[in-house]
C-alpha positions in Angstrom: 1.3 2.3 -8.2 0.3 4.0 -5.0 3.6 3.2 -3.3 5.5 5.5 -5.6 3.8 8.7 -4.5 2.1 8.0 -1.2 3.1 10.3 1.8 4.7 8.6 4.7 1.5 9.1 6.8 -0.5 6.9 4.3 2.1 4.1 4.2 0.5 2.2 7.1 -2.9 2.2 5.4 -1.4 1.1 2.1 0.6 -1.6 3.9 -2.5 -3.1 5.6 -4.4 -3.0 2.3 -1.7 -4.7 0.4 -1.4 -7.3 3.1 -5.2 -7.9 2.9 -5.0 -8.4 -0.8 -2.1 -10.9 -0.5 -3.9 -12.9 2.2 -7.1 -13.0 0.3 -5.3 -15.0 -2.4 -5.2 -17.8 0.2 -8.9 -17.4 1.2 -10.0 -20.5 -0.8 -7.5 -22.7 0.9 -8.4 -21.2 4.3 -12.1 -21.9 3.6 -11.6 -25.4 2.4 -9.4 -26.2 5.4 -11.9 -24.7 7.8 -14.9 -26.7 6.3 -12.8 -29.9 5.9 -11.6 -29.6 9.5 -15.1 -29.1 10.9 -16.4 -32.0 8.8 -13.6 -34.2 10.0 -14.4 -33.3 13.6 -18.0 -34.1 13.0 -17.3 -37.5 11.5 -14.9 -38.3 14.3 -17.6 -37.5 16.8 -20.1 -39.8 15.1 -17.7 -42.7 16.0 -18.3 -41.9 19.7 -21.5 -43.1 21.3 -24.4 -40.6 21.7 -23.2 -37.7 19.5 -25.1 -34.4 20.2 -26.2 -31.5 18.0 -25.4 -33.3 14.8 -28.0 -31.4 12.8 -26.7 -28.0 14.1 -23.1 -29.0 13.3 -24.1 -29.9 9.8 -25.8 -26.5 9.4 -22.6 -24.8 10.5 -20.6 -26.2 7.6 -22.2 -24.0 4.9 -22.1 -21.0 7.3 -18.4 -21.6 7.7 -17.9 -21.7 4.0 -20.0 -18.5 3.6 -17.7 -16.6 6.1 -14.6 -17.9 4.3 -16.1 -16.7 1.0 -16.5 -13.3 2.6 -12.8 -13.2 3.5 -12.0 -13.3 -0.2 -14.5 -10.6 -1.0 -13.8 -8.2 2.0 -13.3 -4.7 0.6 -11.4 -3.4 3.7 -9.0 -4.5 6.4 -11.8 -4.2 9.0 -14.3 -6.4 7.1 -11.5 -8.9 6.4 -10.8 -9.2 10.1 -14.4 -9.6 11.0 -14.9 -12.3 8.3 -11.9 -14.2 9.6 -13.1 -14.0 13.2 -16.5 -15.2 12.2 -15.0 -18.2 10.3 -12.9 -19.1 13.4 -16.0 -18.8 15.6 -17.9 -21.2 13.4 -15.0 -23.8 13.5 -14.7 -23.4 17.3 -18.4 -23.6 17.9 -18.5 -26.8 15.8 -15.7 -28.3 18.0 -17.4 -27.1 21.1 -20.7 -28.8 20.2 -18.7 -32.0 19.4 -17.1 -31.9 22.8 -20.5 -31.8 24.6 -21.6 -35.2 25.9 -18.1 -36.7 26.1 -16.6 -37.9 29.3 -13.8 -35.4 29.2 -15.0 -32.4 27.1 -12.1 -30.2 28.2 -9.5 -32.5 26.8 -11.5 -33.1 23.7 -11.7 -29.4 22.9 -8.1 -28.7 23.8 -6.4 -29.9 20.6 -8.9 -28.0 18.5 -8.2 -24.8 20.4 -4.4 -25.2 20.0 -4.6 -26.0 16.3 -7.0 -23.1 15.5 -5.0 -20.5 17.5 -1.6 -21.5 16.2 -2.4 -22.2 12.5 -4.4 -19.0 12.1 -1.7 -16.7 13.5 -0.3 -15.8 10.1 -3.4 -14.3 8.5 -4.2 -11.6 11.0 -3.3 -8.1 9.7 -3.4 -6.2 13.0 -2.7 -7.1 16.6 -6.3 -6.3 17.4 -7.5 -8.8 14.9 -5.2 -11.5 16.4 -6.6 -10.8 19.8 -10.2 -11.0 18.4 -9.5 -14.2 16.6 -7.9 -15.8 19.8 -10.9 -14.7 21.8 -13.3 -16.1 19.2 -11.6 -19.5 19.7 -11.0 -19.5 23.5 -14.4 -18.2 24.3 -15.7 -21.7 23.7 -12.8 -23.1 25.7 -13.6 -21.3 28.9 -16.9 -23.1 29.7 -15.1 -26.4 29.9 -12.3 -24.8 32.1 -14.9 -23.7 34.6 -16.9 -26.9 34.5 -17.0 -28.2 38.0 -17.0 -31.8 36.7 -13.6 -31.4 35.1 -10.8 -32.9 37.2 -8.0 -30.8 38.4 -5.3 -32.5 36.3 -7.2 -32.0 33.1 -7.8 -28.3 34.0 -4.2 -27.6 34.9 -2.7 -29.2 31.8 -5.4 -27.8 29.5 -4.6 -24.2 30.8 -0.8 -24.9 30.5 -1.0 -26.0 26.8 -3.6 -23.4 25.9 -1.2 -20.8 27.3 1.7 -22.2 25.4 -0.3 -22.2 22.2 -1.4 -18.6 22.8 2.2 -17.5 23.3 3.4 -19.4 20.2 0.6 -17.9 18.1 1.5 -14.4 19.3 5.2 -14.8 18.5 4.4 -16.3 15.1 2.0 -13.5 14.4 4.6 -10.8 15.3 7.3 -12.6 13.3 5.1 -12.9 10.2 4.1 -9.2 10.5 7.8 -8.2 10.9 8.7 -10.2 7.7 5.8 -8.7 5.8 6.6 -5.2 7.0 10.3 -5.6 5.8 9.1 -6.9 2.5 6.7 -4.0 2.1 9.4 -1.4 3.0 11.7 -2.9 0.5 9.0 -2.8 -2.1 8.5 0.9 -1.2 12.2 1.7 -1.6 12.4 -0.1 -4.9 9.3 1.7 -6.2 10.8 5.0 -5.1 14.1 4.3 -6.8 12.4 3.3 -10.0 10.2 6.5 -9.9 12.9 9.1 -8.9 15.9 10.5 -10.8 18.8 9.8 -8.5 20.7 12.9 -9.4 18.1 15.6 -9.1 15.4 14.0 -6.9 12.8 14.8 -9.6 10.4 12.2 -11.0 11.8 10.0 -13.8 10.4 10.6 -17.2 8.2 7.5 -17.2 6.9 8.2 -13.7 6.2 11.9 -14.6 4.3 11.0 -17.7 2.4 8.3 -15.7 1.4 10.9 -13.1 0.6 13.5 -15.7 -1.9 11.1 -17.4 -3.6 10.6 -14.0 -3.8 14.3 -13.2 -4.9 15.1 -16.7 -7.7 12.6 -16.4 -8.9 14.1 -13.2 -8.7 17.6 -14.7 -10.9 16.4 -17.6 -13.4 14.9 -15.2 -13.7 17.9 -12.9 -13.2 20.6 -15.5 -10.2 22.0 -13.6 -7.3 23.7 -15.4 -3.9 22.2 -15.8 -0.6 23.8 -16.9 2.8 22.4 -17.9 6.1 24.1 -17.6 9.0 22.9 -19.8 12.4 24.1 -18.5 15.7 23.8 -20.3 19.1 25.0 -19.0 20.7 27.5 -21.4 24.1 26.6 -22.9 24.3 23.4 -20.8 26.5 21.6 -23.4 29.0 24.4 -23.3 29.2 24.0 -19.5 29.9 20.2 -19.8 32.5 20.8 -22.6 34.3 23.6 -20.7 34.1 22.3 -17.1 33.3 18.6 -17.3 30.3 16.6 -16.5 30.9 16.8 -12.8 30.2 20.5 -13.0 27.1 19.9 -15.1 25.9 17.3 -12.5 26.4 19.9 -9.7 24.2 22.4 -11.6 21.6 19.8 -12.2 21.6 18.9 -8.5 21.3 22.5 -7.5 18.4 23.1 -9.9 16.6 20.0 -8.7 17.0 21.1 -5.1 15.6 24.6 -5.8 12.7 23.3 -7.7 11.8 20.7 -5.1 12.0 23.2 -2.2 10.0 25.8 -4.1 7.2 23.9 -5.6 4.2 22.8 -3.4 3.6 19.1 -2.9 0.7 18.9 -5.3 2.9 20.1 -8.2 4.8 17.3 -9.9 8.4 17.8 -11.0 10.0 15.5 -13.6 13.3 15.3 -15.3 12.6 14.4 -18.9 16.2 13.9 -19.9 19.6 15.7 -19.8 19.0 19.3 -18.8 15.2 19.3 -19.5 12.7 19.4 -16.7 8.9 19.6 -16.6 6.6 20.8 -13.9 2.9 19.8 -13.7 0.7 22.5 -12.2 -2.8 21.3 -11.4 -5.4 24.0 -11.1 -3.2 26.7 -12.7 -4.4 29.0 -15.5 -2.0 30.3 -18.1 -1.5 33.6 -16.3 -0.9 31.9 -13.0 1.5 29.4 -14.5 3.4 32.3 -16.1 3.8 33.9 -12.7 5.2 30.6 -11.3 7.6 30.3 -14.2 9.0 33.8 -13.7 9.5 33.1 -10.0 11.3 29.9 -10.8 13.5 31.6 -13.4 14.7 34.2 -10.9 15.3 31.6 -8.2 17.3 29.3 -10.5 19.5 32.2 -11.4 21.0 31.9 -7.9 22.2 28.3 -8.4 26.0 28.4 -8.7 27.4 27.8 -12.2 31.2 28.0 -12.8 31.1 29.8 -16.2 28.2 32.3 -15.9 24.9 33.0 -14.3 22.5 30.0 -14.6 19.6 30.8 -16.9 16.7 28.7 -18.1 14.3 29.0 -21.0 10.7 28.0 -20.0 7.7 27.1 -22.2 4.2 27.0 -20.9 1.1 25.2 -22.2 -2.3 24.5 -20.7 -4.3 21.3 -21.3 -7.0 21.9 -23.9 -10.2 20.1 -24.4 -9.7 16.9 -26.3 -5.9 17.2 -26.1 -3.7 14.4 -24.7 -0.9 15.1 -22.2 1.7 14.4 -24.9 0.2 17.0 -27.1 0.2 19.6 -24.3 3.8 18.6 -23.5 4.8 19.0 -27.2 3.3 22.6 -27.3 5.2 23.4 -24.1 8.4 22.1 -25.7 7.8 24.3 -28.8 7.2 27.3 -26.5 10.5 26.6 -24.7 12.3 26.5 -28.1 10.7 29.8 -28.9 12.1 31.2 -25.7 15.6 30.0 -26.7 15.2 31.5 -30.2 14.1 34.8 -28.6 17.3 35.2 -26.6 17.0 32.6 -23.8 16.5 33.3 -20.1 12.8 34.0 -20.6 9.3 32.5 -20.5 7.1 31.9 -23.5 3.5 30.7 -23.7 2.4 28.2 -26.3 0.2 29.3 -29.0 
């Protein structure tokens, strides 16, 4: 899930894209409502003497359905907004044509303008789209406002109610956006909590393995190298037994902080369990990974430990052709065990 690893700068784009996908689930209902409303307006106009542009209004119905279909298929936020604006423009044009030829076209079109602007306020993703959608509707309202045949009373009340509808639609849009933003932020926080080890700040085991599979897949496709470091604190059980688990937790926190501050953003740090950590190094050869491991070993020795100097045993393995991530991780684990058997506080490379 992109929320778990996305930088803060990308959250806005992800938020808009997620909002688009949620709103597209209602595209069928939106399209049916738009076409049914236009058809109802057309049938109502047929009950009034001398209806105009009936053929053109009938042709607008499938065009409205087409734009509504494009809403559901829009691949981006921009195309989604354009499809929504086009749908509203078709509905408004249909109502505009129906108002022509009536004795009070301004008052005929007013309810349609109010309904369209208010009821569509929820599915705009950005403020610019809301402005564009409102303009797409009210553009057909203005010719009747400036019509010299309209009486002053109709004009004044039409502008008043159109303004109230616009203000209501704006407030509704902002409140819906605020609700969706809060829900998205909460989703981000929950995703981050599920993906992060609370004690050390490293990725959880499940999240680390998930990211490792993705990075490994990319490495296979591009032919890039990929290395894994398997780190284990030496004599950690003795620390817990002698000084308590609180002391052990303090060491783990210190280790996690050093690793997070030292490793670049593209490297992935995970806590596999207990005192075991793993680092994913994209683009690293065996020799380069060994240099990183030695540097980390020396830095971690500065983490306070109540009984002795903190030492770690580190195993290194690089992804081989046709090998799964779990197989690479297993070889790194065996290399770490070899480092322990060789005296601890050292780095070993997998065979």
